[in-house]
N, C-alpha and C positions, 0 to 999 in steps of 0.2 A: 502494501501500497502506502511504505509510507516511495520508496525508488520513480514511481507512477510518478507524484506527486513531481521526484525532483527529478524526471524527464521533459513533466510538464513545461519547469519555470525555469531552464536552463535549452537555449534550445540547442538541436545540432547545429556545421555549416550545413550542412542541404536543409537546411530550412531554413538554414540566414541566408543562405544563395536563394530560395523559392520565392524568400518577401521578396529581399533587394528589388529582385525578379518584374516581381506582379506590383512592386511599391511603384518602381521608374529612381534606379540606384539612383541618377550621379544627385537628384532630391536632400536624398537623404544623409550621400555624402558630405553635402552641403552646408545642412545643420550640421555635422558631429564636428566636420571641422570651425563652425562660426561657434559652436562650444567650446572646444579642446581650446580656439582664438582666445573668446571672450578672457575662459577661467587663465590661461597661460599669463596674458595681458594685468589682471588684477590681483594675480605676485606674484611679478616682478615689481609692481605702482606698487605692492601696501607692504607685502612679505619678505621677497628677496632682502632688500635692505636689512631689517631684524632679523633673518639666520645670517646672513651672515655676518653681522655684529657678531652675535652669538657665539656661533667658531671661530672669529679672533678674539673674543674672548675669554673663557678655554682653553684657546691654544697660545696666548700670551700669559695664564697666569701658568698654567703646564712649567709652563721654559725661563721665566718668570718669579721666583720663591721669595723676596722680599718687597712682597707688596699683593696690592690687588687690582684692577688695573677691567675695568667695567665698560665697552665700548657697547649703544644703545642701539644702532644704525647705520652702517657701512654702505656706502654707495660710490660708484665713480665711471669718471667718461673720458672714456680715449681723447676722441674728435674734440673735444673743449680739452682738457689737458686739466679736469676738476678733480675731488676728491671730495665729499659730505659725509660733511659726519656729524652725530648727533647721539647726548648724555656718555660725558666719555667719564671717567669717573678712576682720579688714579690717588689712593689714599697708602698708607704708611704710617708706622706706629709717628711718626717726625710729623708727617702735612698731609693738606688733602689736596686735590686741583682738582676741580667738580669746571667742568662746559660742559654749558645746554647744547646748544648745536655753532658751524661751523661748517667751514670747507675752506681749503687749499687750493691755485689755480695753478700749477708750468706753464708759463708759453712757453712752449713745446713746437709753436714753428718761426719760432724770433734763430733769425744765422747765429752761428755761433761762432766769432772770432778765435782762433786759439793762441795765436800775438795777440789780444786783449790783457790792456792792466788788470792783474790783479788786485790795486788799491785805487781802483775809479767810483772816485762817492754816481759821478756824471752819468755811468751807463745804467746802459734799461731794466728794467726789477724784469725778472722771468719768476720768480715765484711770486704770486700775492695770498696770506694770512688772515681770513676774517672770521673773529670771535664771537658770539655774541650769550649775554651773562657766561663769563669769570670768573669765576672763585678762588682763589689761592687762601688756604688755612696749614700758619705752624699752628703749633702747641703744641712738641716738645721738640725736644733738642738729648733723644735716647747716645746717640753718639758721641758728644761731649760730656757727659756721663759719665759712658763705656771708660774712654779717655784716663779718667780721672778717678775710676778707679782702680785701675789699672793704671793706674800710673805711685796710687798709695798700694799697694798689692793689696784691693783687697779682691773680694772672691765674685766671678761679673754678676752682678743679680738682675739687671734693667736686660737683659738680651745676653740672657746666659749662649755662649758657644755652639755653633755645634758640630758636629762628628765631622764635616768637610771644615766647617776655618777650620780647625784644632790641627788639621791631617796639613790646610795649607801651609800655618803656620808653624810647625816645623822644615815640612819641608823647606820653607823660607829661610830659617834659620843654619837649614842646613847646606841648602845654595847656594849661601851668600859670601860662605868663604871658600870653596873652591868655581865658584864665578868669576870673583875678584882679579884673574888673570885673565879672561879674554870677556872683554865687556866692552861690547859696541855701540858708538857714542850716533847717532840719527840724526841728520840733522833735514829739516827743511829742500827741496830740493829747487832750487832757483829757478826752472822750467815752467814756467806757467804753465800750462796742458797739463799739466801734474795733480794738480790740486782745485781741488770744486769753491776757491770761493773764485775761479776763473771764469763759472758756467754759472754758477749766482753772484754775479761781487753784489747783491741792493737789493733784500729780500724788506719786503712790504709788507704791516700788521698791523693792522683793523680788529682795537675792540669794540666793544657796544657793551654796558652798562658790566661792567667790572670791581671788585672790592676785593681787597686785602686785612683781612683778621691773622689776626695777632693777641693767644692768649688762650687760660685755657678753663676749665668750672674748677681749680684752683687755685685761681685768680680771682677777686671781686670787681677786676674790669678786665678788659677784650681790649683793646684799641684795630681802628677801622678806622680801615680807610676806604671813602666810595668815590666812583667818577661816573658820569654817563659812559664820554666816550675820549677816548686813545687811539689816537695815530704814530707810530712808528714810523720809525725808518732802518734799519741795521748795514753802516758795510765795515771795508776795512779799511786801513793807512796805514804804509810805511810804520816799523815800530818810532818809537822814541828811540828806544838802545839799540846799536848791531849785536847783542846779542842777543832778544827776543825775537822770535819768527813777525808780527804780524798786533795788529793794535785792535781793539774788536771798539769800533761809536758807532752807538744810538743816540737816535736825538730821534723829536718826540715834540706832544703836545696831545695837554689834556683839557678837557674840559671839567664845569660843577666839577672841581675837587670836593670831600671837606674829610675833615682826622675829627675823631668822634673817640670818646672811652664808652663806651657802650657794657655797659654790667652783663656780665656772666651768667647766661642760664645753669641750673644747676646748683649756684658756685652755695658752698654751708656753713663754712665761714665768720669769726665773729672776723667783725673789720673795725680794727683797731683808731683808722682818718673817718672825720667823714665823707663819707663821698659828695661828689658835687653836686649842684643841682643841671639834672635832666630838663633837656629843651626838647621834645622828640620824640628820637630813639637813643640818640645820651647825646655826653655834653660834650660840644664842640674842641677842639681845640684851633679844628685853620680848618680858612671857606675860602677860597679862593673862584672865579672864573673859569680861569684858565692857566693854568701851567705849563715852561714849558721843559725840555731831557734834555740833560747833555750830557753823555758818561760815557769815559772811552777804557778804557783796559792792558796793559798790554798783555799778552798773550806770551809767558816767562817760556823761555829756550832752557838748557841743558848744560847744565854748566858745569867744566869739563875742572876731574880732582886727582889733583896728580898726587900717585902714594910713591912717600919715596922709604926705599927698608938704608938703612944705615947698620950698622955694627958696631960694637959698643968703641970699637978703637978711633967710629971715624966722626967722635960724640964729643964734642970740649969735655975736660976735666968734671965742670959742674954737673954732670947729666950724667956722670958718668956711677952705676952703683951699683957699688963693689960688694961680693958676700959678706960676712959675717963668718966669722969664728971664734965657734965655745970652743 
């Protein structure tokens, strides 16, 4: 009885061919192709970028063990050179970076000149970055506390070392003595075509609605820096010293900047000092409609250290250490 029901619900190939022949197979195949095309378009429009973001999140968290990375959606277009992302989170034990959405445009169609100067701030922008709702929060400095514990000979309690870190430290200590005789100094190549800065000499970054926060729930106040729009330009120049590689240059402009002290949520400690009177979200320390930024920093080169091994006969008399005879 059940077998007859299954045969009636699942048609055979012969029955399917008879049905298509009787009902004009061209119309049926057109209807099937239309339904599949609509389903594929709906998947590409609403679900493909989210599935790609989920796969990237799983892969990155499997490879990267020192934090959590989340990508809500990821899509790209080869023709326009655009990479679009949404809901990016990077969380560690010390800080967190959150981006609501943004995109990166790489203008691959611009001509590449290998003889172009690396340090040319007037060069055409080949890389453009746009970010909406950027948030950067620093709430801990566990690396510094770990260094202090190691300096004073205390057991590491803030960040317990893993087995891989302990093996790496032991191998590093053993390798320092063996690698002293064969040290290879790597210097930056003077060939402009061998550096990424010749391909991307200038990078422009626009940020819409950003926030920087410094503090945690163990402190009564959190320092917050809010701005509406930021227009930044990154480039490089020759270094101020011939020992360095190059100089980082960041120029930009911020609009509607506010520096405030905001009460930390979940703070349950006592306040010895009376907090300032709050207006709105918090106590405004500084406020300005326009702020110009000019930041520069040299990329340090490798310092050459010459090790000299002298015998005891080559040392001065007052530097010799004579053995004691008991």
